C-alpha positions as YAML, in Angstrom:
chain: A
units: angstrom
residues:
- id: 1
  name: MET
  ca: [134.99, -18.43, -84.17]
- id: 2
  name: ARG
  ca: [134.83, -21.38, -82.27]
- id: 3
  name: ASN
  ca: [134.40, -19.22, -79.09]
- id: 4
  name: ARG
  ca: [132.15, -17.24, -80.73]
- id: 5
  name: ARG
  ca: [129.58, -20.10, -81.58]
- id: 6
  name: VAL
  ca: [129.93, -21.65, -78.35]
- id: 7
  name: SER
  ca: [129.08, -18.50, -76.51]
- id: 8
  name: ALA
  ca: [125.89, -18.48, -79.04]
- id: 9
  name: PHE
  ca: [125.17, -22.22, -77.96]
- id: 10
  name: PHE
  ca: [125.12, -20.82, -74.24]
- id: 11
  name: ASN
  ca: [122.77, -17.82, -74.96]
- id: 12
  name: LYS
  ca: [120.29, -20.26, -76.77]
- id: 13
  name: LYS
  ca: [120.15, -22.64, -73.91]
- id: 14
  name: SER
  ca: [119.77, -20.13, -71.25]
- id: 15
  name: TYR
  ca: [116.66, -18.47, -73.30]
- id: 16
  name: LEU
  ca: [115.62, -21.93, -73.77]
- id: 17
  name: ILE
  ca: [115.81, -22.68, -69.83]
- id: 18
  name: ALA
  ca: [114.27, -19.61, -68.72]
- id: 19
  name: ALA
  ca: [111.31, -19.99, -71.01]
- id: 20
  name: VAL
  ca: [111.01, -23.71, -69.72]
- id: 21
  name: PHE
  ca: [110.84, -21.84, -65.99]
- id: 22
  name: MET
  ca: [108.72, -19.55, -67.22]
- id: 23
  name: VAL
  ca: [106.15, -21.78, -68.61]
- id: 24
  name: VAL
  ca: [106.57, -24.29, -65.65]
- id: 25
  name: ALA
  ca: [105.62, -20.70, -63.38]
- id: 26
  name: ALA
  ca: [102.88, -20.16, -65.39]
- id: 27
  name: PHE
  ca: [101.52, -23.28, -64.96]
- id: 28
  name: GLY
  ca: [102.63, -23.17, -61.06]
- id: 29
  name: MET
  ca: [100.14, -20.18, -61.05]
- id: 30
  name: THR
  ca: [97.26, -21.28, -62.93]
- id: 31
  name: GLY
  ca: [97.12, -24.15, -60.57]
- id: 32
  name: ILE
  ca: [97.51, -22.59, -57.33]
- id: 33
  name: TYR
  ca: [94.26, -20.04, -58.71]
- id: 34
  name: TYR
  ca: [92.84, -22.78, -59.54]
- id: 35
  name: THR
  ca: [93.23, -24.52, -56.30]
- id: 36
  name: GLN
  ca: [92.15, -21.15, -54.39]
- id: 37
  name: GLN
  ca: [89.44, -20.74, -56.46]
- id: 38
  name: GLU
  ca: [88.15, -24.70, -55.91]
- id: 39
  name: LYS
  ca: [88.58, -23.63, -52.61]
- id: 40
  name: LYS
  ca: [86.37, -20.88, -52.17]
- id: 41
  name: GLN
  ca: [83.68, -22.77, -54.16]
- id: 42
  name: GLU
  ca: [83.90, -25.48, -51.80]
- id: 43
  name: GLU
  ca: [83.81, -22.76, -48.76]
- id: 44
  name: GLN
  ca: [81.02, -20.96, -50.62]
- id: 45
  name: LEU
  ca: [79.17, -24.31, -50.80]
- id: 46
  name: ALA
  ca: [78.79, -25.19, -47.15]
- id: 47
  name: LYS
  ca: [78.48, -22.46, -45.57]
- id: 48
  name: GLU
  ca: [74.91, -22.74, -47.95]
- id: 49
  name: GLN
  ca: [74.47, -26.24, -46.94]
- id: 50
  name: GLN
  ca: [75.11, -25.01, -43.29]
- id: 51
  name: LYS
  ca: [72.52, -21.98, -44.29]
- id: 52
  name: GLN
  ca: [69.92, -24.42, -45.43]
- id: 53
  name: ILE
  ca: [70.75, -26.89, -42.52]
- id: 54
  name: GLN
  ca: [69.62, -23.96, -40.16]
- id: 55
  name: GLN
  ca: [66.88, -22.72, -41.91]
- id: 56
  name: ALA
  ca: [65.45, -26.06, -42.06]
- id: 57
  name: LYS
  ca: [65.56, -26.46, -38.16]
- id: 58
  name: ALA
  ca: [64.12, -23.39, -37.77]
- id: 59
  name: GLU
  ca: [61.39, -24.43, -39.78]
- id: 60
  name: ASP
  ca: [61.19, -28.03, -38.05]
- id: 61
  name: GLU
  ca: [61.03, -25.47, -34.42]
- id: 62
  name: ALA
  ca: [58.07, -23.14, -35.60]
- id: 63
  name: ARG
  ca: [56.16, -26.37, -36.17]
- id: 64
  name: GLU
  ca: [56.47, -27.92, -33.46]
- id: 65
  name: GLN
  ca: [55.79, -24.68, -31.82]
- id: 66
  name: GLU
  ca: [52.93, -24.10, -33.87]
- id: 67
  name: LYS
  ca: [51.55, -27.54, -33.17]
- id: 68
  name: LYS
  ca: [52.31, -27.37, -28.95]
- id: 69
  name: GLU
  ca: [50.17, -23.93, -29.44]
- id: 70
  name: GLU
  ca: [47.80, -25.69, -30.93]
- id: 71
  name: GLN
  ca: [47.42, -28.32, -28.58]
- id: 72
  name: GLU
  ca: [47.32, -26.28, -25.77]
- id: 73
  name: LYS
  ca: [44.23, -24.27, -27.37]
- id: 74
  name: LYS
  ca: [42.54, -27.36, -27.80]
- id: 75
  name: GLU
  ca: [43.29, -28.61, -24.22]
- id: 76
  name: GLN
  ca: [42.03, -24.88, -23.16]
- id: 77
  name: GLN
  ca: [39.13, -25.19, -25.14]
- id: 78
  name: LYS
  ca: [38.05, -28.69, -24.00]
- id: 79
  name: LYS
  ca: [38.33, -27.10, -19.97]
- id: 80
  name: GLU
  ca: [36.59, -24.64, -20.52]
- id: 81
  name: GLN
  ca: [33.82, -26.68, -22.38]
- id: 82
  name: ALA
  ca: [34.06, -28.89, -19.38]
- id: 83
  name: LYS
  ca: [33.35, -26.31, -17.10]
- id: 84
  name: LYS
  ca: [30.62, -24.48, -19.31]
- id: 85
  name: GLU
  ca: [28.68, -27.89, -19.01]
- id: 86
  name: ALA
  ca: [29.28, -28.22, -15.27]
- id: 87
  name: GLN
  ca: [28.34, -24.98, -14.52]
- id: 88
  name: LYS
  ca: [24.97, -25.47, -16.98]
- id: 89
  name: ALA
  ca: [24.33, -29.28, -14.95]
- id: 90
  name: ARG
  ca: [24.50, -26.90, -11.90]
- id: 91
  name: GLU
  ca: [22.34, -24.36, -12.88]
- id: 92
  name: GLN
  ca: [19.78, -26.83, -14.64]
- id: 93
  name: ALA
  ca: [19.53, -28.62, -11.10]
- id: 94
  name: LYS
  ca: [19.02, -25.69, -9.16]
- id: 95
  name: ALA
  ca: [16.22, -24.64, -11.61]
- id: 96
  name: GLU
  ca: [14.89, -28.32, -10.88]
- id: 97
  name: GLU
  ca: [15.27, -27.82, -7.57]
- id: 98
  name: LYS
  ca: [13.61, -24.63, -7.14]
- id: 99
  name: GLU
  ca: [10.35, -26.07, -9.47]
- id: 100
  name: GLU
  ca: [10.17, -28.75, -7.65]
- id: 101
  name: GLU
  ca: [10.36, -26.13, -4.27]
- id: 102
  name: GLU
  ca: [7.43, -23.66, -6.05]
- id: 103
  name: THR
  ca: [5.34, -27.31, -6.87]
- id: 104
  name: GLU
  ca: [5.64, -28.55, -2.93]
- id: 105
  name: ALA
  ca: [4.39, -24.90, -1.79]
- id: 106
  name: VAL
  ca: [1.55, -24.91, -3.75]
- id: 107
  name: SER
  ca: [0.19, -28.22, -3.05]
- id: 108
  name: GLY
  ca: [0.47, -27.10, 0.36]
- id: 109
  name: ILE
  ca: [-2.67, -25.00, -0.17]
- id: 110
  name: ILE
  ca: [-5.58, -26.51, 2.08]
- id: 111
  name: PRO
  ca: [-8.86, -25.95, 0.39]
- id: 112
  name: PRO
  ca: [-11.74, -24.71, 2.71]
- id: 113
  name: GLU
  ca: [-13.66, -27.91, 2.98]
- id: 114
  name: ASN
  ca: [-17.14, -25.69, 3.49]
- id: 115
  name: ASP
  ca: [-18.63, -22.61, 1.79]
- id: 116
  name: ASN
  ca: [-18.91, -21.13, 6.06]
- id: 117
  name: PHE
  ca: [-15.43, -21.48, 6.55]
- id: 118
  name: MET
  ca: [-15.09, -18.14, 7.29]
- id: 119
  name: ASP
  ca: [-17.69, -17.99, 10.36]
- id: 120
  name: SER
  ca: [-15.54, -21.20, 11.76]
- id: 121
  name: PRO
  ca: [-12.28, -20.75, 13.82]
- id: 122
  name: GLU
  ca: [-9.55, -20.80, 11.02]
- id: 123
  name: VAL
  ca: [-7.34, -23.69, 10.92]
- id: 124
  name: VAL
  ca: [-4.15, -24.02, 8.74]
- id: 125
  name: ALA
  ca: [-2.70, -27.37, 8.25]
- id: 126
  name: GLU
  ca: [1.25, -27.35, 8.87]
- id: 127
  name: VAL
  ca: [2.68, -28.85, 5.71]
- id: 128
  name: GLN
  ca: [5.97, -29.69, 6.35]
- id: 129
  name: THR
  ca: [8.35, -29.22, 3.08]
- id: 130
  name: PRO
  ca: [10.88, -32.01, 2.81]
- id: 131
  name: VAL
  ca: [14.52, -30.70, 3.90]
- id: 132
  name: GLU
  ca: [16.95, -31.32, 1.41]
- id: 133
  name: PRO
  ca: [20.48, -32.16, 2.47]
- id: 134
  name: ILE
  ca: [23.60, -29.65, 2.72]
- id: 135
  name: LEU
  ca: [26.24, -30.74, 0.62]
- id: 136
  name: HIS
  ca: [29.36, -29.83, 2.01]
- id: 137
  name: PHE
  ca: [33.04, -31.51, 0.79]
- id: 138
  name: ASP
  ca: [35.94, -31.39, 2.93]
- id: 139
  name: ALA
  ca: [38.82, -30.85, 0.95]
- id: 140
  name: GLU
  ca: [41.23, -31.51, 4.09]
- id: 141
  name: THR
  ca: [39.71, -35.15, 4.66]
- id: 142
  name: ASP
  ca: [40.84, -38.19, 2.65]
- id: 143
  name: LEU
  ca: [38.04, -39.64, 0.35]
- id: 144
  name: ASN
  ca: [38.00, -43.47, 0.68]
- id: 145
  name: TRP
  ca: [38.85, -45.16, -2.18]
- id: 146
  name: PRO
  ca: [35.86, -46.35, -4.93]
- id: 147
  name: LEU
  ca: [37.29, -50.15, -4.97]
- id: 148
  name: GLN
  ca: [40.54, -52.03, -3.93]
- id: 149
  name: GLY
  ca: [42.50, -52.55, -7.26]
- id: 150
  name: ASN
  ca: [45.88, -50.97, -9.10]
- id: 151
  name: VAL
  ca: [45.98, -47.65, -11.00]
- id: 152
  name: VAL
  ca: [46.74, -48.83, -14.45]
- id: 153
  name: LEU
  ca: [46.77, -45.62, -16.05]
- id: 154
  name: ASN
  ca: [47.54, -42.19, -13.54]
- id: 155
  name: TYR
  ca: [46.04, -38.65, -13.79]
- id: 156
  name: SER
  ca: [47.61, -36.75, -15.98]
- id: 157
  name: MET
  ca: [46.83, -33.33, -17.14]
- id: 158
  name: ASP
  ca: [50.33, -32.00, -17.71]
- id: 159
  name: GLN
  ca: [51.94, -33.82, -20.15]
- id: 160
  name: THR
  ca: [50.54, -36.72, -22.23]
- id: 161
  name: VAL
  ca: [50.36, -40.26, -21.21]
- id: 162
  name: TYR
  ca: [50.45, -43.51, -23.42]
- id: 163
  name: PHE
  ca: [47.08, -45.48, -23.58]
- id: 164
  name: ALA
  ca: [47.76, -49.48, -25.28]
- id: 165
  name: THR
  ca: [44.55, -49.76, -27.03]
- id: 166
  name: LEU
  ca: [44.18, -46.50, -28.93]
- id: 167
  name: ASP
  ca: [48.23, -46.38, -29.33]
- id: 168
  name: GLN
  ca: [48.94, -42.88, -28.59]
- id: 169
  name: TYR
  ca: [49.80, -40.05, -25.96]
- id: 170
  name: LYS
  ca: [46.87, -38.00, -25.37]
- id: 171
  name: TYR
  ca: [46.01, -36.02, -21.70]
- id: 172
  name: ASN
  ca: [44.42, -38.52, -19.00]
- id: 173
  name: PRO
  ca: [41.39, -36.10, -16.60]
- id: 174
  name: ALA
  ca: [41.30, -39.33, -14.05]
- id: 175
  name: VAL
  ca: [42.41, -42.34, -12.86]
- id: 176
  name: ILE
  ca: [42.27, -45.53, -14.05]
- id: 177
  name: ILE
  ca: [41.93, -48.46, -11.54]
- id: 178
  name: LYS
  ca: [41.96, -52.53, -12.65]
- id: 179
  name: ALA
  ca: [38.70, -54.07, -11.19]
- id: 180
  name: GLU
  ca: [37.77, -57.37, -12.22]
- id: 181
  name: VAL
  ca: [33.51, -57.32, -14.10]
- id: 182
  name: ASN
  ca: [30.71, -57.43, -11.66]
- id: 183
  name: THR
  ca: [32.98, -55.32, -9.03]
- id: 184
  name: PRO
  ca: [30.84, -52.69, -6.69]
- id: 185
  name: VAL
  ca: [31.75, -49.57, -6.72]
- id: 186
  name: LYS
  ca: [31.26, -47.44, -3.56]
- id: 187
  name: ALA
  ca: [30.75, -43.66, -3.61]
- id: 188
  name: VAL
  ca: [33.65, -41.65, -2.11]
- id: 189
  name: ALA
  ca: [32.03, -39.09, -0.37]
- id: 190
  name: ALA
  ca: [27.89, -38.26, -0.13]
- id: 191
  name: GLY
  ca: [26.27, -35.83, -2.47]
- id: 192
  name: LYS
  ca: [23.32, -35.78, -5.49]
- id: 193
  name: VAL
  ca: [23.55, -37.47, -8.85]
- id: 194
  name: THR
  ca: [23.62, -34.74, -11.35]
- id: 195
  name: SER
  ca: [23.57, -37.02, -14.12]
- id: 196
  name: VAL
  ca: [23.41, -41.23, -15.10]
- id: 197
  name: GLU
  ca: [24.16, -41.32, -19.15]
- id: 198
  name: THR
  ca: [26.08, -43.67, -21.48]
- id: 199
  name: MET
  ca: [29.56, -42.32, -23.12]
- id: 200
  name: ALA
  ca: [31.47, -44.04, -25.67]
- id: 201
  name: GLU
  ca: [34.65, -43.61, -23.84]
- id: 202
  name: THR
  ca: [33.61, -44.37, -20.29]
- id: 203
  name: GLY
  ca: [30.36, -46.20, -20.55]
- id: 204
  name: SER
  ca: [27.43, -45.88, -18.41]
- id: 205
  name: THR
  ca: [28.33, -43.18, -15.93]
- id: 206
  name: ILE
  ca: [27.34, -41.42, -13.07]
- id: 207
  name: THR
  ca: [28.14, -37.86, -11.93]
- id: 208
  name: VAL
  ca: [27.60, -36.83, -8.00]
- id: 209
  name: ASP
  ca: [27.76, -33.42, -6.91]
- id: 210
  name: MET
  ca: [29.73, -33.78, -3.55]
- id: 211
  name: GLY
  ca: [29.02, -29.80, -2.72]
- id: 212
  name: ASP
  ca: [31.61, -26.84, -2.73]
- id: 213
  name: GLY
  ca: [31.85, -27.43, -6.40]
- id: 214
  name: TYR
  ca: [33.98, -30.78, -5.98]
- id: 215
  name: SER
  ca: [32.04, -33.38, -8.65]
- id: 216
  name: ALA
  ca: [33.21, -37.36, -8.83]
- id: 217
  name: ILE
  ca: [32.67, -39.27, -12.10]
- id: 218
  name: TYR
  ca: [32.43, -42.77, -12.26]
- id: 219
  name: GLY
  ca: [32.23, -44.92, -15.39]
- id: 220
  name: GLN
  ca: [32.61, -48.16, -17.00]
- id: 221
  name: LEU
  ca: [29.91, -49.22, -14.78]
- id: 222
  name: LYS
  ca: [26.53, -51.37, -15.27]
- id: 223
  name: GLU
  ca: [23.41, -51.79, -13.26]
- id: 224
  name: ILE
  ca: [23.29, -48.19, -11.79]
- id: 225
  name: PRO
  ca: [20.60, -47.70, -8.93]
- id: 226
  name: LYS
  ca: [20.56, -44.47, -9.11]
- id: 227
  name: SER
  ca: [18.50, -41.68, -11.47]
- id: 228
  name: THR
  ca: [19.01, -37.51, -11.60]
- id: 229
  name: GLY
  ca: [18.36, -36.15, -8.38]
- id: 230
  name: ASP
  ca: [19.19, -39.24, -5.92]
- id: 231
  name: TYR
  ca: [21.13, -38.58, -2.80]
- id: 232
  name: VAL
  ca: [23.67, -41.03, -1.52]
- id: 233
  name: GLU
  ca: [25.44, -42.00, 1.11]
- id: 234
  name: ASP
  ca: [28.76, -41.99, 1.81]
- id: 235
  name: GLY
  ca: [30.51, -45.69, 0.78]
- id: 236
  name: GLU
  ca: [26.81, -46.76, -1.18]
- id: 237
  name: ILE
  ca: [26.87, -48.52, -4.13]
- id: 238
  name: LEU
  ca: [26.85, -46.70, -7.19]
- id: 239
  name: GLY
  ca: [27.06, -49.81, -9.79]
- id: 240
  name: TYR
  ca: [28.95, -52.56, -10.68]
- id: 241
  name: ILE
  ca: [32.33, -52.77, -13.08]
- id: 242
  name: SER
  ca: [31.03, -53.43, -16.89]
- id: 243
  name: GLU
  ca: [32.87, -55.00, -19.65]
- id: 244
  name: PRO
  ca: [35.44, -52.39, -20.67]
- id: 245
  name: THR
  ca: [34.62, -50.44, -23.80]
- id: 246
  name: LYS
  ca: [36.34, -50.35, -26.74]
- id: 247
  name: TYR
  ca: [38.77, -47.43, -25.64]
- id: 248
  name: TYR
  ca: [39.82, -49.66, -23.07]
- id: 249
  name: SER
  ca: [40.01, -53.15, -24.71]
- id: 250
  name: VAL
  ca: [43.84, -53.54, -23.67]
- id: 251
  name: GLU
  ca: [44.16, -51.91, -20.21]
- id: 252
  name: GLY
  ca: [41.22, -54.21, -19.50]
- id: 253
  name: SER
  ca: [37.87, -53.91, -16.95]
- id: 254
  name: ASN
  ca: [38.81, -51.07, -14.67]
- id: 255
  name: LEU
  ca: [36.90, -47.73, -13.31]
- id: 256
  name: PHE
  ca: [36.94, -44.97, -14.89]
- id: 257
  name: PHE
  ca: [37.28, -42.00, -11.88]
- id: 258
  name: GLU
  ca: [37.43, -38.27, -12.40]
- id: 259
  name: LEU
  ca: [37.41, -35.77, -9.81]
- id: 260
  name: GLN
  ca: [36.49, -32.23, -10.44]
- id: 261
  name: LYS
  ca: [36.60, -28.59, -8.77]
- id: 262
  name: ASP
  ca: [34.07, -26.33, -10.27]
- id: 263
  name: GLY
  ca: [33.60, -28.64, -13.58]
- id: 264
  name: THR
  ca: [37.83, -28.40, -14.11]
- id: 265
  name: PRO
  ca: [39.79, -32.12, -13.27]
- id: 266
  name: VAL
  ca: [42.05, -32.33, -10.61]
- id: 267
  name: ASP
  ca: [44.51, -35.25, -9.25]
- id: 268
  name: PRO
  ca: [41.97, -37.58, -7.43]
- id: 269
  name: MET
  ca: [45.07, -39.10, -5.41]
- id: 270
  name: GLY
  ca: [45.44, -36.09, -3.84]
- id: 271
  name: TYR
  ca: [42.37, -36.54, -1.91]
- id: 272
  name: LEU
  ca: [41.84, -40.66, -2.18]
- id: 273
  name: GLN
  ca: [43.60, -42.29, 1.46]
...
C-alpha cells in the first residue's frame, strides 16, 4: 500500500516537472518569436531610413544639377547678348562710316561758277577724302599694360570667383587692376572708339575697336578725352582712375580691363606682356 502511494507521488511530481518544462519552453519560444519579430522590424526600419536618405540625396543632386544648368544657361544667354550687342555696335559704326563717306562724296561736287561753263575747258576740282586707318590687331604681339598695378581679381569665366564688396561668387569677364585715383590709363593698342558710356558697375567706360574682331573695354575712369568715332594711338591716355563704384568699394579704386574677341570675353593675361 505504501509503495503505491510513493509511486503515485512520484508520478504526480513527474507530471508537474513536465508541465513546468512545457511552460518554460512555451515562454522561451514566445520570447524567441518576439525577438525575431523585433529584429525584423528593426531591419525593415533601417532599410526604410536608408531608402529615405538615398532619395533625399538624389533629390539634392537633382536640385544642384538643375541649378548648375540654369546658371550655365544664364551665362550662355549673357555671352550671346554681349556678342549681339557688339555685332550691333560694329554694324552701327559701319553704317555711320558709310553715311559719312556718302556725305563727303556729295559735298565734294563743285557747282559751276557761271552759266557758260560748257564753253570753257572742263575743270574738275580734285576732292581728297580723308583716308581712315585700317585697324589690325596682331594677336601674336603682346599688348602693353594700360597701367602698372597689382591684379586683385583675375579673369574667370570657367568658374566663379569671390567679390568681397558683393560678398558673393560670380564670373569675372575682366581683370581688376589695383590703382590709385587720378592714375592715367593708356590704350593697350591703337584703335577706334566705339562707345563712351556710364555703367552702374564700371562707371565711366570706354570701348575701343582694335580690329580683327578684338575690342578693349576700360572701366572705372574719369575725364575721358575721347568720343565715339575718335581714333586712339597705342599708349595714348584714355582717361584717369576714378573713385570706385559701389560694386568695388571694398576692393578700392581700380581699372576694369576687359578684352573681347568677336564680342566674347577672353583672358587678357594671355596677351599682356
